C-alpha positions as a printed Julia matrix, in Angstrom:
111×3 Matrix{Float64}:
 203.23  34.42  -118.39
 202.94  31.74  -121.11
 199.32  32.79  -121.71
 200.41  36.39  -122.18
 203.13  35.33  -124.59
 200.73  33.23  -126.64
 198.17  36.06  -126.62
 200.83  38.53  -127.76
 202.0   36.24  -130.56
 198.42  35.66  -131.66
 197.67  39.4   -131.5
 200.63  40.53  -133.64
 200.69  37.54  -136.0
 197.1   38.28  -137.04
 197.43  42.06  -137.14
 200.0   42.32  -139.93
 202.32  44.52  -137.85
 204.22  47.18  -139.73
 207.19  49.33  -138.69
 206.79  51.07  -135.37
 206.49  54.82  -134.93
 207.91  56.42  -131.79
 206.86  59.72  -130.2
 208.1   61.54  -127.12
 205.57  63.39  -125.06
 207.09  66.5   -123.55
 204.02  67.09  -121.35
 204.45  63.72  -119.62
 208.03  64.13  -118.44
 209.62  62.93  -121.67
 207.66  59.67  -121.82
 208.53  57.77  -125.01
 205.55  56.11  -126.71
 206.08  53.56  -129.44
 203.17  52.66  -131.71
 203.75  49.09  -132.84
 202.42  49.99  -136.3
 203.3   52.9   -138.53
 200.13  55.02  -138.51
 198.83  58.06  -140.35
 198.92  61.27  -138.32
 195.2   61.25  -137.52
 195.38  57.66  -136.22
 198.48  58.55  -134.12
 196.57  61.47  -132.55
 193.63  59.2   -131.69
 195.99  56.52  -130.34
 197.8   59.1   -128.23
 194.51  60.12  -126.66
 193.78  56.47  -125.9
 197.25  55.91  -124.4
 196.74  58.88  -122.08
 193.29  57.65  -121.1
 194.53  54.1   -120.31
 197.4   55.44  -118.21
 195.13  57.82  -116.32
 192.32  55.32  -115.63
 194.84  52.83  -114.28
 196.35  55.5   -112.0
 199.8   55.25  -113.61
 202.34  57.84  -114.68
 204.61  57.69  -117.68
 207.75  59.72  -117.06
 211.38  59.71  -118.25
 212.02  56.4   -116.37
 209.29  54.59  -118.29
 208.16  53.98  -121.86
 204.95  52.85  -123.54
 204.42  50.33  -126.34
 200.94  50.53  -127.8
 199.05  48.59  -130.45
 195.39  48.47  -131.38
 193.9   46.15  -133.96
 191.47  48.67  -135.38
 191.97  52.44  -135.64
 189.39  53.3   -138.28
 186.21  52.61  -136.27
 185.45  55.68  -134.18
 183.35  53.67  -131.7
 185.85  50.92  -130.84
 189.54  50.11  -130.57
 188.84  46.35  -130.79
 191.86  44.51  -129.35
 194.17  46.97  -127.59
 197.44  46.32  -125.77
 199.41  48.88  -123.8
 202.74  48.0   -122.17
 204.06  50.46  -119.5
 207.68  49.52  -119.03
 210.35  50.61  -116.55
 213.63  51.52  -118.31
 216.99  50.46  -116.95
 220.36  52.28  -116.97
 221.21  50.89  -120.4
 217.81  51.92  -121.82
 216.53  48.34  -121.67
 213.07  47.37  -120.5
 213.39  45.99  -116.99
 209.73  45.15  -116.36
 206.39  46.01  -117.95
 202.81  46.3   -116.78
 200.4   44.99  -119.42
 196.97  46.43  -120.06
 194.99  44.35  -122.55
 191.45  45.18  -123.7
 189.12  43.32  -125.99
 186.65  45.64  -127.81
 187.62  48.68  -125.77
 185.24  51.56  -126.26
 186.66  55.04  -126.6
 185.91  57.76  -124.09
């Protein structure tokens, strides 16, 4: 757990995080996806494809009882996402994150 915390701190402290952008996917049962950086529309579309791919390849479902937080270090290289972190979190009755599954990739290649 401490390693994940240190990794997360290192990841965001070096990425120059900017305001988050949140989308709700109606096709996934109202799954809320938060991009940890404010992105142009084209980068959001590419990120959304990657979120769906990560969820599918890990045999998970994002529905109204879950949310996703997603950040990738590099969006402008079409061949790589570089460092990528996806958190699939279970939401409690007060809309708080109860627990999260973490999917971290270094130099993840796109599909």
